[in-house]
Biotite code that builds the C-alpha atoms (Angstrom):
import biotite.structure as struc

atoms = struc.array([
    struc.Atom([-81.588, -150.339, -2.638], chain_id="A", res_id=1, res_name="UNK", atom_name="CA", element="C"),
    struc.Atom([-82.999, -152.558, 0.071], chain_id="A", res_id=2, res_name="UNK", atom_name="CA", element="C"),
    struc.Atom([-85.687, -151.339, 2.449], chain_id="A", res_id=3, res_name="UNK", atom_name="CA", element="C"),
    struc.Atom([-84.324, -150.086, 5.780], chain_id="A", res_id=4, res_name="UNK", atom_name="CA", element="C"),
    struc.Atom([-86.917, -152.082, 7.783], chain_id="A", res_id=5, res_name="UNK", atom_name="CA", element="C"),
    struc.Atom([-85.964, -155.261, 5.906], chain_id="A", res_id=6, res_name="UNK", atom_name="CA", element="C"),
    struc.Atom([-82.291, -154.746, 6.771], chain_id="A", res_id=7, res_name="UNK", atom_name="CA", element="C"),
    struc.Atom([-83.174, -153.996, 10.406], chain_id="A", res_id=8, res_name="UNK", atom_name="CA", element="C"),
    struc.Atom([-85.207, -157.229, 10.622], chain_id="A", res_id=9, res_name="UNK", atom_name="CA", element="C"),
    struc.Atom([-82.310, -159.191, 9.148], chain_id="A", res_id=10, res_name="UNK", atom_name="CA", element="C"),
    struc.Atom([-79.949, -157.602, 11.668], chain_id="A", res_id=11, res_name="UNK", atom_name="CA", element="C"),
    struc.Atom([-82.256, -158.631, 14.524], chain_id="A", res_id=12, res_name="UNK", atom_name="CA", element="C"),
    struc.Atom([-82.262, -162.244, 13.240], chain_id="A", res_id=13, res_name="UNK", atom_name="CA", element="C"),
    struc.Atom([-78.455, -162.283, 13.022], chain_id="A", res_id=14, res_name="UNK", atom_name="CA", element="C"),
    struc.Atom([-78.235, -160.936, 16.574], chain_id="A", res_id=15, res_name="UNK", atom_name="CA", element="C"),
    struc.Atom([-80.600, -163.664, 17.795], chain_id="A", res_id=16, res_name="UNK", atom_name="CA", element="C"),
    struc.Atom([-78.528, -166.380, 16.091], chain_id="A", res_id=17, res_name="UNK", atom_name="CA", element="C"),
    struc.Atom([-75.317, -164.912, 17.487], chain_id="A", res_id=18, res_name="UNK", atom_name="CA", element="C"),
    struc.Atom([-76.763, -164.892, 21.012], chain_id="A", res_id=19, res_name="UNK", atom_name="CA", element="C"),
    struc.Atom([-77.817, -168.543, 20.721], chain_id="A", res_id=20, res_name="UNK", atom_name="CA", element="C"),
    struc.Atom([-74.355, -169.593, 19.526], chain_id="A", res_id=21, res_name="UNK", atom_name="CA", element="C"),
    struc.Atom([-72.663, -167.577, 22.285], chain_id="A", res_id=22, res_name="UNK", atom_name="CA", element="C"),
    struc.Atom([-74.810, -169.361, 24.877], chain_id="A", res_id=23, res_name="UNK", atom_name="CA", element="C"),
    struc.Atom([-73.811, -172.735, 23.418], chain_id="A", res_id=24, res_name="UNK", atom_name="CA", element="C"),
    struc.Atom([-70.165, -171.678, 23.444], chain_id="A", res_id=25, res_name="UNK", atom_name="CA", element="C"),
    struc.Atom([-70.296, -170.600, 27.104], chain_id="A", res_id=26, res_name="UNK", atom_name="CA", element="C"),
    struc.Atom([-71.922, -173.903, 28.052], chain_id="A", res_id=27, res_name="UNK", atom_name="CA", element="C"),
    struc.Atom([-69.210, -175.813, 26.188], chain_id="A", res_id=28, res_name="UNK", atom_name="CA", element="C"),
    struc.Atom([-66.500, -173.811, 27.978], chain_id="A", res_id=29, res_name="UNK", atom_name="CA", element="C"),
    struc.Atom([-68.029, -174.602, 31.355], chain_id="A", res_id=30, res_name="UNK", atom_name="CA", element="C"),
    struc.Atom([-67.811, -178.294, 30.501], chain_id="A", res_id=31, res_name="UNK", atom_name="CA", element="C"),
    struc.Atom([-64.125, -178.023, 29.570], chain_id="A", res_id=32, res_name="UNK", atom_name="CA", element="C"),
    struc.Atom([-61.947, -179.334, 32.424], chain_id="A", res_id=33, res_name="UNK", atom_name="CA", element="C"),
    struc.Atom([-59.195, -176.725, 32.582], chain_id="A", res_id=34, res_name="UNK", atom_name="CA", element="C"),
    struc.Atom([-61.372, -173.717, 31.888], chain_id="A", res_id=35, res_name="UNK", atom_name="CA", element="C"),
    struc.Atom([-62.604, -173.225, 35.470], chain_id="A", res_id=36, res_name="UNK", atom_name="CA", element="C"),
    struc.Atom([-59.066, -173.571, 36.870], chain_id="A", res_id=37, res_name="UNK", atom_name="CA", element="C"),
    struc.Atom([-57.770, -170.953, 34.471], chain_id="A", res_id=38, res_name="UNK", atom_name="CA", element="C"),
    struc.Atom([-60.693, -168.645, 35.310], chain_id="A", res_id=39, res_name="UNK", atom_name="CA", element="C"),
    struc.Atom([-59.758, -168.878, 39.015], chain_id="A", res_id=40, res_name="UNK", atom_name="CA", element="C"),
    struc.Atom([-56.126, -168.057, 38.228], chain_id="A", res_id=41, res_name="UNK", atom_name="CA", element="C"),
    struc.Atom([-57.237, -165.092, 36.140], chain_id="A", res_id=42, res_name="UNK", atom_name="CA", element="C"),
    struc.Atom([-59.356, -163.764, 39.027], chain_id="A", res_id=43, res_name="UNK", atom_name="CA", element="C"),
    struc.Atom([-56.417, -164.137, 41.417], chain_id="A", res_id=44, res_name="UNK", atom_name="CA", element="C"),
    struc.Atom([-54.016, -162.358, 39.074], chain_id="A", res_id=45, res_name="UNK", atom_name="CA", element="C"),
    struc.Atom([-56.557, -159.616, 38.382], chain_id="A", res_id=46, res_name="UNK", atom_name="CA", element="C"),
    struc.Atom([-56.881, -158.915, 42.106], chain_id="A", res_id=47, res_name="UNK", atom_name="CA", element="C"),
    struc.Atom([-53.089, -158.850, 42.413], chain_id="A", res_id=48, res_name="UNK", atom_name="CA", element="C"),
    struc.Atom([-52.830, -156.453, 39.457], chain_id="A", res_id=49, res_name="UNK", atom_name="CA", element="C"),
    struc.Atom([-55.431, -154.118, 40.985], chain_id="A", res_id=50, res_name="UNK", atom_name="CA", element="C"),
    struc.Atom([-53.506, -154.066, 44.269], chain_id="A", res_id=51, res_name="UNK", atom_name="CA", element="C"),
    struc.Atom([-50.279, -153.146, 42.478], chain_id="A", res_id=52, res_name="UNK", atom_name="CA", element="C"),
    struc.Atom([-52.055, -150.495, 40.408], chain_id="A", res_id=53, res_name="UNK", atom_name="CA", element="C"),
    struc.Atom([-53.518, -148.968, 43.567], chain_id="A", res_id=54, res_name="UNK", atom_name="CA", element="C"),
    struc.Atom([-50.083, -148.827, 45.201], chain_id="A", res_id=55, res_name="UNK", atom_name="CA", element="C"),
    struc.Atom([-48.484, -147.168, 42.163], chain_id="A", res_id=56, res_name="UNK", atom_name="CA", element="C"),
    struc.Atom([-51.361, -144.689, 41.850], chain_id="A", res_id=57, res_name="UNK", atom_name="CA", element="C"),
    struc.Atom([-50.948, -143.763, 45.523], chain_id="A", res_id=58, res_name="UNK", atom_name="CA", element="C"),
    struc.Atom([-47.194, -143.310, 45.011], chain_id="A", res_id=59, res_name="UNK", atom_name="CA", element="C"),
    struc.Atom([-47.792, -141.030, 42.026], chain_id="A", res_id=60, res_name="UNK", atom_name="CA", element="C"),
    struc.Atom([-50.280, -138.948, 44.009], chain_id="A", res_id=61, res_name="UNK", atom_name="CA", element="C"),
    struc.Atom([-51.177, -135.688, 42.294], chain_id="A", res_id=62, res_name="UNK", atom_name="CA", element="C"),
    struc.Atom([-49.569, -136.736, 39.016], chain_id="A", res_id=63, res_name="UNK", atom_name="CA", element="C"),
    struc.Atom([-52.021, -139.636, 38.688], chain_id="A", res_id=64, res_name="UNK", atom_name="CA", element="C"),
    struc.Atom([-54.933, -137.331, 39.534], chain_id="A", res_id=65, res_name="UNK", atom_name="CA", element="C"),
    struc.Atom([-53.725, -135.042, 36.746], chain_id="A", res_id=66, res_name="UNK", atom_name="CA", element="C"),
    struc.Atom([-53.954, -138.019, 34.375], chain_id="A", res_id=67, res_name="UNK", atom_name="CA", element="C"),
    struc.Atom([-57.575, -138.638, 35.365], chain_id="A", res_id=68, res_name="UNK", atom_name="CA", element="C"),
    struc.Atom([-58.395, -134.946, 34.906], chain_id="A", res_id=69, res_name="UNK", atom_name="CA", element="C"),
    struc.Atom([-56.726, -134.978, 31.473], chain_id="A", res_id=70, res_name="UNK", atom_name="CA", element="C"),
    struc.Atom([-58.899, -137.959, 30.454], chain_id="A", res_id=71, res_name="UNK", atom_name="CA", element="C"),
    struc.Atom([-62.042, -136.084, 31.507], chain_id="A", res_id=72, res_name="UNK", atom_name="CA", element="C"),
    struc.Atom([-60.919, -132.923, 29.714], chain_id="A", res_id=73, res_name="UNK", atom_name="CA", element="C"),
    struc.Atom([-60.174, -134.901, 26.549], chain_id="A", res_id=74, res_name="UNK", atom_name="CA", element="C"),
    struc.Atom([-63.666, -136.408, 26.621], chain_id="A", res_id=75, res_name="UNK", atom_name="CA", element="C"),
    struc.Atom([-65.244, -132.951, 27.046], chain_id="A", res_id=76, res_name="UNK", atom_name="CA", element="C"),
    struc.Atom([-63.161, -131.451, 24.211], chain_id="A", res_id=77, res_name="UNK", atom_name="CA", element="C"),
    struc.Atom([-64.067, -134.316, 21.856], chain_id="A", res_id=78, res_name="UNK", atom_name="CA", element="C"),
    struc.Atom([-67.747, -133.724, 22.583], chain_id="A", res_id=79, res_name="UNK", atom_name="CA", element="C"),
    struc.Atom([-67.263, -130.003, 21.962], chain_id="A", res_id=80, res_name="UNK", atom_name="CA", element="C"),
    struc.Atom([-65.527, -130.748, 18.620], chain_id="A", res_id=81, res_name="UNK", atom_name="CA", element="C"),
    struc.Atom([-68.397, -132.988, 17.625], chain_id="A", res_id=82, res_name="UNK", atom_name="CA", element="C"),
    struc.Atom([-71.028, -130.405, 18.554], chain_id="A", res_id=83, res_name="UNK", atom_name="CA", element="C"),
    struc.Atom([-69.261, -127.599, 16.679], chain_id="A", res_id=84, res_name="UNK", atom_name="CA", element="C"),
    struc.Atom([-68.668, -129.808, 13.619], chain_id="A", res_id=85, res_name="UNK", atom_name="CA", element="C"),
    struc.Atom([-72.337, -130.789, 13.500], chain_id="A", res_id=86, res_name="UNK", atom_name="CA", element="C"),
    struc.Atom([-73.425, -127.146, 13.814], chain_id="A", res_id=87, res_name="UNK", atom_name="CA", element="C"),
    struc.Atom([-71.063, -126.051, 11.042], chain_id="A", res_id=88, res_name="UNK", atom_name="CA", element="C"),
    struc.Atom([-72.227, -128.848, 8.747], chain_id="A", res_id=89, res_name="UNK", atom_name="CA", element="C"),
    struc.Atom([-75.862, -127.943, 9.366], chain_id="A", res_id=90, res_name="UNK", atom_name="CA", element="C"),
    struc.Atom([-74.991, -124.339, 8.438], chain_id="A", res_id=91, res_name="UNK", atom_name="CA", element="C"),
    struc.Atom([-73.471, -125.595, 5.168], chain_id="A", res_id=92, res_name="UNK", atom_name="CA", element="C"),
    struc.Atom([-69.871, -124.875, 6.143], chain_id="A", res_id=93, res_name="UNK", atom_name="CA", element="C"),
    struc.Atom([-67.048, -127.251, 5.280], chain_id="A", res_id=94, res_name="UNK", atom_name="CA", element="C"),
    struc.Atom([-64.847, -128.627, 8.031], chain_id="A", res_id=95, res_name="UNK", atom_name="CA", element="C"),
    struc.Atom([-61.162, -129.423, 7.821], chain_id="A", res_id=96, res_name="UNK", atom_name="CA", element="C"),
    struc.Atom([-58.665, -129.689, 10.680], chain_id="A", res_id=97, res_name="UNK", atom_name="CA", element="C"),
    struc.Atom([-54.860, -129.950, 10.580], chain_id="A", res_id=98, res_name="UNK", atom_name="CA", element="C"),
    struc.Atom([-52.500, -131.280, 13.227], chain_id="A", res_id=99, res_name="UNK", atom_name="CA", element="C"),
    struc.Atom([-48.921, -130.167, 13.956], chain_id="A", res_id=100, res_name="UNK", atom_name="CA", element="C"),
    struc.Atom([-47.642, -132.300, 11.058], chain_id="A", res_id=101, res_name="UNK", atom_name="CA", element="C"),
    struc.Atom([-50.089, -130.784, 8.552], chain_id="A", res_id=102, res_name="UNK", atom_name="CA", element="C"),
    struc.Atom([-52.116, -133.997, 8.417], chain_id="A", res_id=103, res_name="UNK", atom_name="CA", element="C"),
    struc.Atom([-55.662, -133.163, 7.387], chain_id="A", res_id=104, res_name="UNK", atom_name="CA", element="C"),
    struc.Atom([-58.690, -134.438, 9.297], chain_id="A", res_id=105, res_name="UNK", atom_name="CA", element="C"),
    struc.Atom([-62.285, -134.422, 8.179], chain_id="A", res_id=106, res_name="UNK", atom_name="CA", element="C"),
    struc.Atom([-65.355, -135.410, 10.212], chain_id="A", res_id=107, res_name="UNK", atom_name="CA", element="C"),
    struc.Atom([-66.884, -138.853, 10.012], chain_id="A", res_id=108, res_name="UNK", atom_name="CA", element="C"),
    struc.Atom([-70.373, -139.523, 11.286], chain_id="A", res_id=109, res_name="UNK", atom_name="CA", element="C"),
    struc.Atom([-72.288, -142.695, 11.968], chain_id="A", res_id=110, res_name="UNK", atom_name="CA", element="C"),
    struc.Atom([-75.909, -143.341, 12.778], chain_id="A", res_id=111, res_name="UNK", atom_name="CA", element="C"),
    struc.Atom([-77.007, -145.670, 15.540], chain_id="A", res_id=112, res_name="UNK", atom_name="CA", element="C"),
    struc.Atom([-80.506, -146.660, 16.556], chain_id="A", res_id=113, res_name="UNK", atom_name="CA", element="C"),
    struc.Atom([-81.810, -146.744, 20.107], chain_id="A", res_id=114, res_name="UNK", atom_name="CA", element="C"),
    struc.Atom([-85.046, -148.398, 21.158], chain_id="A", res_id=115, res_name="UNK", atom_name="CA", element="C"),
    struc.Atom([-87.706, -145.954, 22.329], chain_id="A", res_id=116, res_name="UNK", atom_name="CA", element="C"),
    struc.Atom([-91.098, -146.313, 23.965], chain_id="A", res_id=117, res_name="UNK", atom_name="CA", element="C"),
    struc.Atom([-92.695, -144.229, 21.228], chain_id="A", res_id=118, res_name="UNK", atom_name="CA", element="C"),
    struc.Atom([-95.228, -145.654, 18.823], chain_id="A", res_id=119, res_name="UNK", atom_name="CA", element="C"),
    struc.Atom([-94.222, -145.983, 15.193], chain_id="A", res_id=120, res_name="UNK", atom_name="CA", element="C"),
    struc.Atom([-94.987, -143.123, 12.818], chain_id="A", res_id=121, res_name="UNK", atom_name="CA", element="C"),
    struc.Atom([-97.346, -145.338, 10.802], chain_id="A", res_id=122, res_name="UNK", atom_name="CA", element="C"),
    struc.Atom([-99.363, -146.314, 13.901], chain_id="A", res_id=123, res_name="UNK", atom_name="CA", element="C"),
    struc.Atom([-99.730, -142.650, 14.896], chain_id="A", res_id=124, res_name="UNK", atom_name="CA", element="C"),
    struc.Atom([-100.935, -141.596, 11.450], chain_id="A", res_id=125, res_name="UNK", atom_name="CA", element="C"),
    struc.Atom([-103.700, -144.247, 11.333], chain_id="A", res_id=126, res_name="UNK", atom_name="CA", element="C"),
    struc.Atom([-105.368, -142.904, 14.487], chain_id="A", res_id=127, res_name="UNK", atom_name="CA", element="C"),
])
């Protein structure tokens, strides 16, 4: 199995290459004749869409506010599910959920990395 630091370094290189190519792509788009015209049309239509959405939301009144509250509640419940699932897994319990159609759900987890201001473990141990 490859070393995790080696894979991380490779990922950083791929990100750097991707960023360079994206910059080149954006520059090329700016030099394309029709691109700026289309961008202006998109901005105009976006503003028009937002105006229409605002009118419809105002017409719906409380019903639209209920939608926003339901979105917030759904987000909170998902977080609660995640917290409970993690606690149960750490306690060695198995987790299985079923919906109204008897479809079975099992948890899936992923790991992400976030940059910190902390020193590396190796640097700390050499002091």
